[in-house]
ZADO-1210 file (C-alpha; in nm, 4 decimals, padded with zeros to 6 digits):
<atoms>
<atom x="05.3067" y="10.1317" z="-14.0977" code="MET" pos="1"/>
<atom x="05.2138" y="10.3626" z="-14.3842" code="LYS" pos="2"/>
<atom x="04.8471" y="10.4412" z="-14.4485" code="PRO" pos="3"/>
<atom x="04.7001" y="10.1849" z="-14.6915" code="GLN" pos="4"/>
<atom x="05.0477" y="10.0487" z="-14.7756" code="ILE" pos="5"/>
<atom x="05.2279" y="09.8041" z="-14.5510" code="ASN" pos="6"/>
<atom x="05.5936" y="09.7347" z="-14.6193" code="VAL" pos="7"/>
<atom x="05.8023" y="09.4521" z="-14.4767" code="PHE" pos="8"/>
<atom x="06.1525" y="09.3442" z="-14.5830" code="ASP" pos="9"/>
<atom x="06.1825" y="08.9745" z="-14.6553" code="ALA" pos="10"/>
<atom x="06.4131" y="08.7640" z="-14.4422" code="ASP" pos="11"/>
<atom x="06.7429" y="08.6493" z="-14.5935" code="GLU" pos="12"/>
<atom x="06.5942" y="08.2999" z="-14.6125" code="SER" pos="13"/>
<atom x="06.3086" y="08.4347" z="-14.8272" code="ASP" pos="14"/>
<atom x="06.5290" y="08.5731" z="-15.1005" code="LYS" pos="15"/>
<atom x="06.5411" y="08.3569" z="-15.3992" code="LYS" pos="16"/>
<atom x="02.5857" y="09.9386" z="-16.8267" code="SER" pos="17"/>
<atom x="02.7017" y="10.2606" z="-16.9277" code="THR" pos="18"/>
<atom x="02.7091" y="10.5835" z="-16.7343" code="VAL" pos="19"/>
<atom x="02.4661" y="10.7365" z="-16.9830" code="LEU" pos="20"/>
<atom x="02.1816" y="10.5470" z="-16.8212" code="GLU" pos="21"/>
<atom x="01.9892" y="10.7405" z="-16.5587" code="SER" pos="22"/>
<atom x="02.0285" y="10.6362" z="-16.1974" code="ASN" pos="23"/>
<atom x="01.7901" y="10.7326" z="-15.9233" code="THR" pos="24"/>
<atom x="01.8786" y="10.4677" z="-15.6694" code="ASN" pos="25"/>
<atom x="01.8434" y="10.6498" z="-15.3394" code="THR" pos="26"/>
<atom x="02.0110" y="10.3697" z="-15.1447" code="ALA" pos="27"/>
<atom x="02.3211" y="10.4076" z="-15.3578" code="GLN" pos="28"/>
<atom x="02.3123" y="10.7841" z="-15.3110" code="ASP" pos="29"/>
<atom x="02.3100" y="10.7180" z="-14.9360" code="ASP" pos="30"/>
<atom x="02.6218" y="10.5027" z="-14.9668" code="ASP" pos="31"/>
<atom x="02.7901" y="10.7708" z="-15.1744" code="PHE" pos="32"/>
<atom x="02.7072" y="11.0359" z="-14.9156" code="GLU" pos="33"/>
<atom x="02.8499" y="10.8136" z="-14.6429" code="LEU" pos="34"/>
<atom x="03.1825" y="10.7485" z="-14.8082" code="TRP" pos="35"/>
<atom x="03.2670" y="11.0805" z="-14.9616" code="ASP" pos="36"/>
<atom x="03.0539" y="11.3464" z="-14.7913" code="GLN" pos="37"/>
<atom x="03.0621" y="11.2345" z="-14.4267" code="HIS" pos="38"/>
<atom x="02.6845" y="11.1955" z="-14.3834" code="SER" pos="39"/>
<atom x="02.5735" y="10.9945" z="-14.0814" code="GLU" pos="40"/>
<atom x="02.4434" y="10.6517" z="-14.1677" code="MET" pos="41"/>
<atom x="02.3670" y="10.4166" z="-13.8826" code="LEU" pos="42"/>
<atom x="02.1351" y="10.1395" z="-13.9965" code="ARG" pos="43"/>
<atom x="01.9630" y="09.8606" z="-13.8132" code="GLU" pos="44"/>
<atom x="01.9841" y="09.5573" z="-14.0384" code="GLN" pos="45"/>
<atom x="01.8690" y="09.2007" z="-14.0017" code="GLN" pos="46"/>
<atom x="01.8834" y="08.8906" z="-14.2118" code="GLY" pos="47"/>
<atom x="02.1668" y="08.7076" z="-14.3872" code="PRO" pos="48"/>
<atom x="02.5172" y="08.8481" z="-14.3912" code="MET" pos="49"/>
<atom x="02.5354" y="08.9234" z="-14.7652" code="TRP" pos="50"/>
<atom x="02.2653" y="09.0214" z="-15.0165" code="GLY" pos="51"/>
<atom x="01.9888" y="09.2729" z="-15.0682" code="HIS" pos="52"/>
<atom x="01.8430" y="09.2228" z="-14.7204" code="ASN" pos="53"/>
<atom x="02.1740" y="09.1737" z="-14.5467" code="SER" pos="54"/>
<atom x="02.3111" y="09.3482" z="-14.2416" code="TRP" pos="55"/>
<atom x="02.6714" y="09.3377" z="-14.3612" code="CYS" pos="56"/>
<atom x="02.6900" y="09.5897" z="-14.6458" code="LYS" pos="57"/>
<atom x="02.9857" y="09.5846" z="-14.8883" code="PRO" pos="58"/>
<atom x="03.0620" y="09.9515" z="-14.8438" code="SER" pos="59"/>
<atom x="03.3793" y="09.9683" z="-15.0514" code="CYS" pos="60"/>
<atom x="03.6565" y="09.7816" z="-15.2285" code="ILE" pos="61"/>
<atom x="03.9648" y="09.9665" z="-15.1122" code="PRO" pos="62"/>
<atom x="04.2351" y="09.7086" z="-15.1925" code="ILE" pos="63"/>
<atom x="04.3953" y="09.8474" z="-14.8837" code="SER" pos="64"/>
<atom x="04.7016" y="09.6295" z="-14.8289" code="SER" pos="65"/>
<atom x="05.0290" y="09.6113" z="-15.0178" code="LEU" pos="66"/>
<atom x="05.2718" y="09.3875" z="-14.8320" code="LYS" pos="67"/>
<atom x="05.6144" y="09.4594" z="-14.9449" code="VAL" pos="68"/>
<atom x="05.9062" y="09.0243" z="-15.1797" code="GLY" pos="69"/>
<atom x="06.2331" y="08.9005" z="-15.6184" code="GLU" pos="70"/>
<atom x="05.9806" y="08.8152" z="-15.8855" code="CYS" pos="71"/>
<atom x="06.0375" y="08.4418" z="-15.9232" code="GLU" pos="72"/>
<atom x="05.7570" y="08.3934" z="-16.1787" code="ASP" pos="73"/>
<atom x="05.9253" y="08.5872" z="-16.4605" code="THR" pos="74"/>
<atom x="06.2590" y="08.5916" z="-16.6382" code="ASP" pos="75"/>
<atom x="06.2758" y="08.9715" z="-16.6390" code="GLU" pos="76"/>
<atom x="06.6064" y="09.1269" z="-16.5378" code="SER" pos="77"/>
<atom x="06.6371" y="09.3921" z="-16.2692" code="TYR" pos="78"/>
<atom x="06.7811" y="09.7310" z="-16.3526" code="LEU" pos="79"/>
<atom x="06.8354" y="10.0427" z="-16.1462" code="LEU" pos="80"/>
<atom x="06.5407" y="10.2762" z="-16.0914" code="SER" pos="81"/>
<atom x="06.6397" y="10.6411" z="-16.1057" code="LEU" pos="82"/>
<atom x="06.3427" y="10.8585" z="-16.0048" code="PRO" pos="83"/>
<atom x="06.3947" y="11.2354" z="-16.0090" code="MET" pos="84"/>
<atom x="06.1888" y="11.4921" z="-15.8249" code="THR" pos="85"/>
<atom x="05.9437" y="11.6309" z="-16.0790" code="LEU" pos="86"/>
<atom x="05.8407" y="11.9841" z="-16.1525" code="SER" pos="87"/>
<atom x="05.6810" y="12.1126" z="-16.4711" code="SER" pos="88"/>
<atom x="06.0265" y="12.1481" z="-16.6272" code="GLU" pos="89"/>
<atom x="06.1847" y="11.8209" z="-16.5114" code="ARG" pos="90"/>
<atom x="06.1706" y="11.4720" z="-16.6588" code="ILE" pos="91"/>
<atom x="06.1212" y="11.1442" z="-16.4789" code="LEU" pos="92"/>
<atom x="06.3272" y="10.8477" z="-16.5955" code="PHE" pos="93"/>
<atom x="06.2166" y="10.4910" z="-16.5189" code="PHE" pos="94"/>
<atom x="06.4105" y="10.1685" z="-16.5476" code="PHE" pos="95"/>
<atom x="06.2898" y="09.8181" z="-16.4635" code="LEU" pos="96"/>
<atom x="06.1119" y="09.7294" z="-16.1407" code="TYR" pos="97"/>
<atom x="06.0605" y="10.0651" z="-15.9774" code="SER" pos="98"/>
<atom x="05.8331" y="10.1362" z="-15.6823" code="ILE" pos="99"/>
<atom x="05.7886" y="10.4651" z="-15.5005" code="GLN" pos="100"/>
<atom x="05.5447" y="10.6412" z="-15.2735" code="LEU" pos="101"/>
<atom x="05.3465" y="10.9288" z="-15.4210" code="VAL" pos="102"/>
<atom x="05.1331" y="11.1830" z="-15.2384" code="GLU" pos="103"/>
<atom x="04.9076" y="11.4850" z="-15.2706" code="SER" pos="104"/>
<atom x="04.9709" y="11.7759" z="-15.0363" code="ILE" pos="105"/>
<atom x="04.6975" y="12.0432" z="-15.0180" code="PRO" pos="106"/>
<atom x="04.7968" y="12.3858" z="-15.1426" code="GLU" pos="107"/>
<atom x="04.9098" y="12.6023" z="-14.8519" code="GLY" pos="108"/>
<atom x="05.0065" y="12.3089" z="-14.6308" code="LEU" pos="109"/>
<atom x="05.3786" y="12.3348" z="-14.5579" code="THR" pos="110"/>
<atom x="05.6194" y="12.1236" z="-14.3553" code="TYR" pos="111"/>
<atom x="05.9471" y="12.2099" z="-14.1832" code="PRO" pos="112"/>
<atom x="06.2638" y="12.2054" z="-14.3910" code="ALA" pos="113"/>
<atom x="06.4090" y="11.8558" z="-14.4171" code="GLY" pos="114"/>
<atom x="06.0722" y="11.6782" z="-14.3956" code="SER" pos="115"/>
<atom x="06.0278" y="11.3726" z="-14.6137" code="ALA" pos="116"/>
<atom x="05.8722" y="11.4468" z="-14.9516" code="SER" pos="117"/>
<atom x="05.7608" y="11.2283" z="-15.2410" code="PHE" pos="118"/>
<atom x="05.6516" y="11.2554" z="-15.6019" code="MET" pos="119"/>
<atom x="05.3102" y="11.4180" z="-15.6383" code="SER" pos="120"/>
<atom x="05.0044" y="11.2176" z="-15.7445" code="THR" pos="121"/>
<atom x="04.9714" y="11.4548" z="-16.0397" code="PHE" pos="122"/>
<atom x="05.3257" y="11.3794" z="-16.1581" code="ASP" pos="123"/>
<atom x="05.2686" y="11.0051" z="-16.1091" code="ALA" pos="124"/>
<atom x="04.9557" y="11.0121" z="-16.3265" code="TRP" pos="125"/>
<atom x="05.1317" y="11.2242" z="-16.5870" code="GLN" pos="126"/>
<atom x="05.4160" y="10.9714" z="-16.5920" code="SER" pos="127"/>
<atom x="05.1730" y="10.6862" z="-16.6537" code="LEU" pos="128"/>
<atom x="05.0079" y="10.8796" z="-16.9357" code="LEU" pos="129"/>
<atom x="05.3454" y="10.9444" z="-17.0980" code="SER" pos="130"/>
<atom x="05.4485" y="10.5792" z="-17.0598" code="LEU" pos="131"/>
<atom x="05.1247" y="10.4481" z="-17.2144" code="ALA" pos="132"/>
<atom x="05.1547" y="10.2951" z="-17.5617" code="ASN" pos="133"/>
<atom x="04.8558" y="10.0615" z="-17.5918" code="LYS" pos="134"/>
<atom x="04.6195" y="10.0447" z="-17.2941" code="THR" pos="135"/>
<atom x="04.5080" y="10.2302" z="-16.9829" code="ILE" pos="136"/>
<atom x="04.2677" y="10.0698" z="-16.7336" code="ASP" pos="137"/>
<atom x="04.1307" y="10.2867" z="-16.4519" code="ILE" pos="138"/>
<atom x="03.9111" y="10.1823" z="-16.1597" code="ALA" pos="139"/>
<atom x="03.7526" y="10.4712" z="-15.9752" code="SER" pos="140"/>
<atom x="03.4875" y="10.5827" z="-15.7305" code="PHE" pos="141"/>
<atom x="03.3697" y="10.8950" z="-15.9163" code="TYR" pos="142"/>
<atom x="03.5002" y="11.1544" z="-16.1662" code="TRP" pos="143"/>
<atom x="03.5267" y="11.5312" z="-16.1157" code="THR" pos="144"/>
<atom x="03.8568" y="11.6187" z="-16.2820" code="LEU" pos="145"/>
<atom x="03.7230" y="11.9369" z="-16.4434" code="ARG" pos="146"/>
<atom x="03.6521" y="12.2544" z="-16.2505" code="SER" pos="147"/>
<atom x="03.3090" y="12.2695" z="-16.4148" code="ALA" pos="148"/>
<atom x="03.2180" y="11.9515" z="-16.2266" code="ASP" pos="149"/>
<atom x="03.2475" y="12.1256" z="-15.8898" code="VAL" pos="150"/>
<atom x="03.3286" y="12.4972" z="-15.9043" code="PHE" pos="151"/>
<atom x="03.5849" y="12.7135" z="-16.0770" code="ASN" pos="152"/>
<atom x="03.9052" y="12.7360" z="-15.8782" code="HIS" pos="153"/>
<atom x="04.2624" y="12.8177" z="-15.9708" code="SER" pos="154"/>
<atom x="04.3896" y="12.4883" z="-15.8248" code="SER" pos="155"/>
<atom x="04.1770" y="12.2764" z="-16.0614" code="SER" pos="156"/>
<atom x="04.4345" y="12.3025" z="-16.3412" code="TRP" pos="157"/>
<atom x="04.6028" y="11.9726" z="-16.2569" code="GLN" pos="158"/>
<atom x="04.2768" y="11.7796" z="-16.2849" code="GLY" pos="159"/>
<atom x="04.1908" y="11.9633" z="-16.6069" code="GLU" pos="160"/>
<atom x="04.5281" y="11.8673" z="-16.7522" code="GLN" pos="161"/>
<atom x="04.4916" y="11.4986" z="-16.6624" code="ILE" pos="162"/>
<atom x="04.1440" y="11.4932" z="-16.8195" code="PHE" pos="163"/>
<atom x="04.2674" y="11.6563" z="-17.1409" code="GLN" pos="164"/>
<atom x="04.5597" y="11.4127" z="-17.1608" code="GLN" pos="165"/>
<atom x="04.3189" y="11.1205" z="-17.1250" code="LEU" pos="166"/>
<atom x="04.1067" y="11.2650" z="-17.4065" code="LEU" pos="167"/>
<atom x="04.4123" y="11.2970" z="-17.6288" code="VAL" pos="168"/>
<atom x="04.5324" y="10.9466" z="-17.5398" code="ALA" pos="169"/>
<atom x="04.1975" y="10.7948" z="-17.6316" code="GLY" pos="170"/>
<atom x="04.1242" y="10.9990" z="-17.9451" code="THR" pos="171"/>
<atom x="04.4611" y="11.0850" z="-18.1017" code="LYS" pos="172"/>
<atom x="04.7153" y="10.8387" z="-17.9614" code="ARG" pos="173"/>
<atom x="04.5064" y="10.5257" z="-18.0331" code="SER" pos="174"/>
<atom x="04.5328" y="10.4083" z="-17.6720" code="ILE" pos="175"/>
<atom x="04.2509" y="10.1799" z="-17.5571" code="ALA" pos="176"/>
<atom x="04.1131" y="10.3230" z="-17.2326" code="ILE" pos="177"/>
<atom x="03.8752" y="10.1298" z="-17.0073" code="ARG" pos="178"/>
<atom x="03.7124" y="10.2792" z="-16.6990" code="VAL" pos="179"/>
<atom x="03.5328" y="10.0793" z="-16.4295" code="ALA" pos="180"/>
<atom x="03.3528" y="10.3130" z="-16.1933" code="GLN" pos="181"/>
<atom x="03.0903" y="10.3098" z="-15.9217" code="SER" pos="182"/>
<atom x="02.7442" y="10.3694" z="-16.0640" code="SER" pos="183"/>
<atom x="02.6663" y="10.7398" z="-16.1088" code="PRO" pos="184"/>
<atom x="02.4262" y="10.9021" z="-15.8661" code="THR" pos="185"/>
<atom x="02.2385" y="11.2284" z="-15.8471" code="GLN" pos="186"/>
<atom x="02.5138" y="11.3555" z="-15.6188" code="ALA" pos="187"/>
<atom x="02.7872" y="11.2469" z="-15.8612" code="GLN" pos="188"/>
<atom x="02.6659" y="11.2049" z="-16.2205" code="PRO" pos="189"/>
<atom x="03.0210" y="11.1457" z="-16.3549" code="ASN" pos="190"/>
<atom x="02.9964" y="11.3935" z="-16.6415" code="ILE" pos="191"/>
<atom x="03.3665" y="11.3434" z="-16.7154" code="ASP" pos="192"/>
<atom x="03.3209" y="10.9821" z="-16.8175" code="THR" pos="193"/>
<atom x="03.0113" y="11.0751" z="-17.0190" code="GLU" pos="194"/>
<atom x="03.2358" y="11.3075" z="-17.2199" code="ILE" pos="195"/>
<atom x="03.4977" y="11.0357" z="-17.2647" code="LEU" pos="196"/>
<atom x="03.2280" y="10.8054" z="-17.4040" code="ILE" pos="197"/>
<atom x="03.0757" y="11.0639" z="-17.6348" code="LYS" pos="198"/>
<atom x="03.4177" y="11.1616" z="-17.7709" code="ARG" pos="199"/>
<atom x="03.5074" y="10.7967" z="-17.8315" code="GLY" pos="200"/>
<atom x="03.8015" y="10.8240" z="-17.5934" code="ALA" pos="201"/>
<atom x="03.7131" y="10.5412" z="-17.3555" code="ALA" pos="202"/>
<atom x="03.4905" y="10.2462" z="-17.2811" code="GLN" pos="203"/>
<atom x="03.3165" y="10.2914" z="-16.9469" code="VAL" pos="204"/>
<atom x="03.1278" y="10.0460" z="-16.7274" code="ARG" pos="205"/>
<atom x="02.9522" y="10.1217" z="-16.4007" code="SER" pos="206"/>
<atom x="02.9386" y="09.8666" z="-16.1189" code="VAL" pos="207"/>
<atom x="02.5955" y="09.8735" z="-15.9553" code="ASN" pos="208"/>
<atom x="02.6560" y="09.7518" z="-15.6018" code="PHE" pos="209"/>
<atom x="02.2966" y="09.7954" z="-15.4813" code="PRO" pos="210"/>
<atom x="02.1812" y="09.5600" z="-15.7564" code="ARG" pos="211"/>
<atom x="02.4656" y="09.3118" z="-15.7095" code="LEU" pos="212"/>
<atom x="02.4934" y="09.3054" z="-15.3297" code="LEU" pos="213"/>
<atom x="02.2244" y="09.5284" z="-15.1833" code="GLY" pos="214"/>
<atom x="02.4445" y="09.8315" z="-15.1228" code="GLY" pos="215"/>
<atom x="02.7910" y="09.9773" z="-15.1328" code="GLY" pos="216"/>
<atom x="03.0195" y="10.1524" z="-15.3781" code="VAL" pos="217"/>
<atom x="03.3303" y="10.0822" z="-15.5823" code="LEU" pos="218"/>
<atom x="03.5880" y="10.2658" z="-15.3730" code="HIS" pos="219"/>
<atom x="03.9051" y="10.1488" z="-15.5478" code="THR" pos="220"/>
<atom x="04.1422" y="10.3935" z="-15.7176" code="LYS" pos="221"/>
<atom x="04.3903" y="10.2254" z="-15.9517" code="LEU" pos="222"/>
<atom x="04.5571" y="10.2633" z="-16.2900" code="TRP" pos="223"/>
<atom x="04.7120" y="09.9852" z="-16.5014" code="ILE" pos="224"/>
<atom x="04.9115" y="10.0902" z="-16.8090" code="VAL" pos="225"/>
<atom x="05.0236" y="09.8530" z="-17.0875" code="ASP" pos="226"/>
<atom x="05.0102" y="09.5593" z="-16.8470" code="GLY" pos="227"/>
<atom x="05.3330" y="09.6688" z="-16.6789" code="GLN" pos="228"/>
<atom x="05.2890" y="09.9968" z="-16.4891" code="HIS" pos="229"/>
<atom x="05.0379" y="10.0755" z="-16.2146" code="LEU" pos="230"/>
<atom x="04.9176" y="10.3251" z="-15.9577" code="TYR" pos="231"/>
<atom x="04.7273" y="10.2250" z="-15.6440" code="LEU" pos="232"/>
<atom x="04.6258" y="10.4776" z="-15.3838" code="GLY" pos="233"/>
<atom x="04.3638" y="10.6898" z="-15.2146" code="SER" pos="234"/>
<atom x="04.3254" y="10.9687" z="-15.4732" code="ALA" pos="235"/>
<atom x="03.9912" y="10.9950" z="-15.6511" code="ASN" pos="236"/>
<atom x="03.9637" y="11.1076" z="-16.0128" code="MET" pos="237"/>
<atom x="03.8938" y="11.4511" z="-15.8710" code="ASP" pos="238"/>
<atom x="04.0977" y="11.7708" z="-15.9127" code="TRP" pos="239"/>
<atom x="04.0664" y="11.8260" z="-15.5390" code="ARG" pos="240"/>
<atom x="04.2541" y="11.4979" z="-15.4793" code="SER" pos="241"/>
<atom x="04.5503" y="11.6545" z="-15.6582" code="LEU" pos="242"/>
<atom x="04.5647" y="11.9976" z="-15.4931" code="THR" pos="243"/>
<atom x="04.3210" y="12.0179" z="-15.1999" code="GLN" pos="244"/>
<atom x="04.3203" y="11.6799" z="-15.0228" code="VAL" pos="245"/>
<atom x="04.6027" y="11.4821" z="-14.8619" code="LYS" pos="246"/>
<atom x="04.6408" y="11.1533" z="-15.0497" code="GLU" pos="247"/>
<atom x="04.8886" y="10.8668" z="-15.0527" code="LEU" pos="248"/>
<atom x="04.9634" y="10.5973" z="-15.3090" code="GLY" pos="249"/>
<atom x="05.2298" y="10.3910" z="-15.4801" code="VAL" pos="250"/>
<atom x="05.3613" y="10.4068" z="-15.8361" code="LEU" pos="251"/>
<atom x="05.5052" y="10.0850" z="-15.9801" code="VAL" pos="252"/>
<atom x="05.6717" y="10.0796" z="-16.3205" code="THR" pos="253"/>
<atom x="05.7949" y="09.7978" z="-16.5441" code="ASN" pos="254"/>
<atom x="05.6650" y="09.5161" z="-16.3233" code="CYS" pos="255"/>
<atom x="05.4453" y="09.2923" z="-16.5371" code="THR" pos="256"/>
<atom x="05.3998" y="09.0333" z="-16.2617" code="CYS" pos="257"/>
<atom x="05.2363" y="09.2854" z="-16.0268" code="LEU" pos="258"/>
<atom x="05.0384" y="09.4508" z="-16.3053" code="ALA" pos="259"/>
<atom x="04.9020" y="09.1107" z="-16.4142" code="ALA" pos="260"/>
<atom x="04.7771" y="09.0370" z="-16.0654" code="ASP" pos="261"/>
<atom x="04.6235" y="09.3830" z="-16.0339" code="MET" pos="262"/>
<atom x="04.4550" y="09.3283" z="-16.3710" code="ALA" pos="263"/>
<atom x="04.2655" y="09.0335" z="-16.2237" code="LYS" pos="264"/>
<atom x="04.1101" y="09.2700" z="-15.9704" code="ILE" pos="265"/>
<atom x="04.0236" y="09.5230" z="-16.2396" code="PHE" pos="266"/>
<atom x="03.8668" y="09.2480" z="-16.4519" code="ASN" pos="267"/>
<atom x="03.6289" y="09.1632" z="-16.1680" code="VAL" pos="268"/>
<atom x="03.5025" y="09.5221" z="-16.1728" code="TYR" pos="269"/>
<atom x="03.4921" y="09.5354" z="-16.5515" code="TRP" pos="270"/>
<atom x="03.2904" y="09.2161" z="-16.5838" code="ASP" pos="271"/>
<atom x="03.0557" y="09.3149" z="-16.3004" code="MET" pos="272"/>
<atom x="02.9897" y="09.6391" z="-16.4887" code="GLY" pos="273"/>
<atom x="02.7917" y="09.4503" z="-16.7538" code="GLU" pos="274"/>
<atom x="02.4199" y="09.5328" z="-16.7392" code="ASP" pos="275"/>
<atom x="02.3188" y="09.1719" z="-16.6741" code="SER" pos="276"/>
<atom x="02.6176" y="09.0755" z="-16.4588" code="ALA" pos="277"/>
<atom x="02.5663" y="08.8534" z="-16.1565" code="GLN" pos="278"/>
<atom x="02.8272" y="08.7558" z="-15.8998" code="ILE" pos="279"/>
<atom x="02.9090" y="08.3890" z="-15.9664" code="PRO" pos="280"/>
<atom x="02.8851" y="08.1241" z="-15.6985" code="ASP" pos="281"/>
<atom x="03.2456" y="08.0380" z="-15.7870" code="LYS" pos="282"/>
<atom x="03.4734" y="08.2675" z="-15.9806" code="TRP" pos="283"/>
<atom x="03.6468" y="08.1088" z="-16.2834" code="PRO" pos="284"/>
<atom x="04.0108" y="08.0136" z="-16.2351" code="ASP" pos="285"/>
<atom x="04.1217" y="08.2986" z="-16.4606" code="SER" pos="286"/>
<atom x="04.0361" y="08.5437" z="-16.1796" code="TYR" pos="287"/>
<atom x="04.2208" y="08.3469" z="-15.9098" code="ALA" pos="288"/>
<atom x="04.5543" y="08.4513" z="-15.7604" code="THR" pos="289"/>
<atom x="04.8258" y="08.2598" z="-15.5826" code="LYS" pos="290"/>
<atom x="04.9589" y="08.5723" z="-15.4099" code="TYR" pos="291"/>
<atom x="04.8364" y="08.6469" z="-15.0586" code="ASN" pos="292"/>
<atom x="04.9687" y="08.6852" z="-14.7046" code="PHE" pos="293"/>
<atom x="05.0893" y="08.3250" z="-14.6844" code="ASP" pos="294"/>
<atom x="05.2320" y="08.3063" z="-15.0398" code="THR" pos="295"/>
<atom x="05.3306" y="08.6608" z="-15.1445" code="PRO" pos="296"/>
<atom x="05.4963" y="08.7583" z="-15.4699" code="LEU" pos="297"/>
<atom x="05.8715" y="08.8133" z="-15.4279" code="ARG" pos="298"/>
<atom x="06.0132" y="09.1158" z="-15.6051" code="VAL" pos="299"/>
<atom x="06.3399" y="09.3061" z="-15.5996" code="ASN" pos="300"/>
<atom x="06.2683" y="09.6771" z="-15.6519" code="PHE" pos="301"/>
<atom x="06.4937" y="09.9736" z="-15.7240" code="ASN" pos="302"/>
<atom x="06.8109" y="09.7607" z="-15.7488" code="ASN" pos="303"/>
<atom x="06.7825" y="09.6979" z="-15.3759" code="SER" pos="304"/>
<atom x="06.9844" y="09.4288" z="-15.1993" code="GLN" pos="305"/>
<atom x="06.6617" y="09.3257" z="-15.0248" code="PHE" pos="306"/>
<atom x="06.3742" y="09.1250" z="-15.1654" code="SER" pos="307"/>
<atom x="06.0184" y="09.2279" z="-15.0839" code="SER" pos="308"/>
<atom x="05.7012" y="09.0233" z="-15.0332" code="ASN" pos="309"/>
<atom x="05.3931" y="09.1712" z="-15.2038" code="ILE" pos="310"/>
<atom x="05.0244" y="09.0871" z="-15.2362" code="PHE" pos="311"/>
<atom x="04.7051" y="09.2778" z="-15.3126" code="PHE" pos="312"/>
<atom x="04.3945" y="09.2363" z="-15.0992" code="SER" pos="313"/>
<atom x="04.0354" y="09.3328" z="-15.1796" code="SER" pos="314"/>
<atom x="03.6793" y="09.3396" z="-15.0512" code="SER" pos="315"/>
<atom x="03.3926" y="09.2551" z="-15.0223" code="PRO" pos="316"/>
<atom x="03.4352" y="08.8760" z="-14.9984" code="PRO" pos="317"/>
<atom x="03.1829" y="08.7897" z="-15.2740" code="PRO" pos="318"/>
<atom x="03.4002" y="08.9845" z="-15.5183" code="MET" pos="319"/>
<atom x="03.7303" y="08.8315" z="-15.4045" code="SER" pos="320"/>
<atom x="03.8079" y="08.5246" z="-15.6202" code="PRO" pos="321"/>
<atom x="04.0035" y="08.2221" z="-15.5004" code="SER" pos="322"/>
<atom x="04.3359" y="08.3011" z="-15.3347" code="GLY" pos="323"/>
<atom x="04.2705" y="08.6734" z="-15.2926" code="ARG" pos="324"/>
<atom x="04.3328" y="08.7965" z="-14.9403" code="GLU" pos="325"/>
<atom x="04.0355" y="08.9848" z="-14.7999" code="GLU" pos="326"/>
<atom x="04.1038" y="09.3371" z="-14.6754" code="ASP" pos="327"/>
<atom x="03.9999" y="09.2787" z="-14.3177" code="VAL" pos="328"/>
<atom x="04.2157" y="08.9655" z="-14.2916" code="ASP" pos="329"/>
<atom x="04.5158" y="09.1454" z="-14.4391" code="ALA" pos="330"/>
<atom x="04.4806" y="09.4358" z="-14.1958" code="ILE" pos="331"/>
<atom x="04.4401" y="09.2088" z="-13.8924" code="VAL" pos="332"/>
<atom x="04.7380" y="08.9917" z="-13.9921" code="LYS" pos="333"/>
<atom x="04.9608" y="09.2947" z="-14.0450" code="ILE" pos="334"/>
<atom x="04.8612" y="09.4305" z="-13.7033" code="ILE" pos="335"/>
<atom x="04.9284" y="09.0903" z="-13.5466" code="ALA" pos="336"/>
<atom x="05.2771" y="09.0794" z="-13.7032" code="HIS" pos="337"/>
<atom x="05.3772" y="09.4276" z="-13.5848" code="ALA" pos="338"/>
<atom x="05.6976" y="09.4221" z="-13.3783" code="GLU" pos="339"/>
<atom x="05.7547" y="09.7805" z="-13.2639" code="LYS" pos="340"/>
<atom x="05.4761" y="10.0200" z="-13.3654" code="PHE" pos="341"/>
<atom x="05.1492" y="10.0632" z="-13.5558" code="ILE" pos="342"/>
<atom x="05.0770" y="10.3941" z="-13.7309" code="HIS" pos="343"/>
<atom x="04.7273" y="10.4518" z="-13.8717" code="VAL" pos="344"/>
<atom x="04.6036" y="10.7422" z="-14.0858" code="ALA" pos="345"/>
<atom x="04.2415" y="10.7419" z="-14.2052" code="VAL" pos="346"/>
<atom x="03.9694" y="10.9858" z="-14.3091" code="MET" pos="347"/>
<atom x="03.7044" y="10.8414" z="-14.0750" code="ASP" pos="348"/>
<atom x="03.7215" y="10.5711" z="-13.8104" code="TYR" pos="349"/>
<atom x="03.4004" y="10.4037" z="-13.6957" code="PHE" pos="350"/>
<atom x="03.4364" y="10.0256" z="-13.7319" code="PRO" pos="351"/>
<atom x="03.1812" y="09.9396" z="-13.4632" code="LEU" pos="352"/>
<atom x="02.8917" y="10.1585" z="-13.5764" code="THR" pos="353"/>
<atom x="02.8563" y="10.1249" z="-13.9545" code="ILE" pos="354"/>
<atom x="02.6791" y="09.8333" z="-14.1242" code="TYR" pos="355"/>
<atom x="02.6382" y="09.6275" z="-13.8104" code="THR" pos="356"/>
<atom x="02.3033" y="09.5082" z="-13.6697" code="PRO" pos="357"/>
<atom x="02.3605" y="09.7081" z="-13.3527" code="LYS" pos="358"/>
<atom x="02.6220" y="09.9315" z="-13.1992" code="ILE" pos="359"/>
<atom x="02.8833" y="09.7133" z="-13.0270" code="GLN" pos="360"/>
</atoms>
């Protein structure tokens, strides 16, 4: 089992407000410190499960499961995907229905000869920027792509380049860029997105989890380009996620059925980023999905002879419209269906001590 991405071959029988507003919410700063700076946060909570006085805090929305099905809902044809290993001089060619793992390997970390290697996160993002013709939607935790956001370092050049390409896309290429991010904090003011707004390069909305649910952050990292290409992974919009931190994700190209379903998740964030937004008692049908563990989307990728079953999960439950598999359910079901092994790779692991009324 790959970290954050779970892949299963289908059986033969299955084939057929703005960031410019000041934010001094100390509770949100606490959540930010917990999830990205390893600060200890053990709270005793009482009351109802969800809400401002709840004990179950919606700490993140990782969209952590991708269960890999032929895309029966579209008439699109399948062509061969021919990915090439990228360097600064090489070109990546995409055909229809391509999926591949991408990763960030910290500078100086080397592996023995013959070890598996994948496209870099930097090259994947560059590919999406080059493929973009009309729209780019990005959901993110925080933004520190420029070295000035953290400290000057020679390895920040990849983040700087992505930021400059986004500026050019939004100001000179007439590409409509939308960013849904976690609300800025004193620890992370998100200067990058402030610049994008001021330069007219992007529309930006911040999702205020403390106001909506009493706590938590938007922890998702995803890109959707032109309604047909997408990235989903662990990398923040941070130059360190490109050159200093080990990250893993997937790049999907020319798959409108998957991109459309991912767009429903992004639209939840985008709409909840309105200043007066409130989580509805029942989400409108336009946000609903029919793809989940029991009824996955069937897709044939990379001209493979095998079909794959795919669905996206999300959390917390109040922000998961009808049909959307919740993260915890997806993880438990995948564990329960394991036949030979379970491999887990995480940054931190403390499921029994965070956001529970007492240590279990």
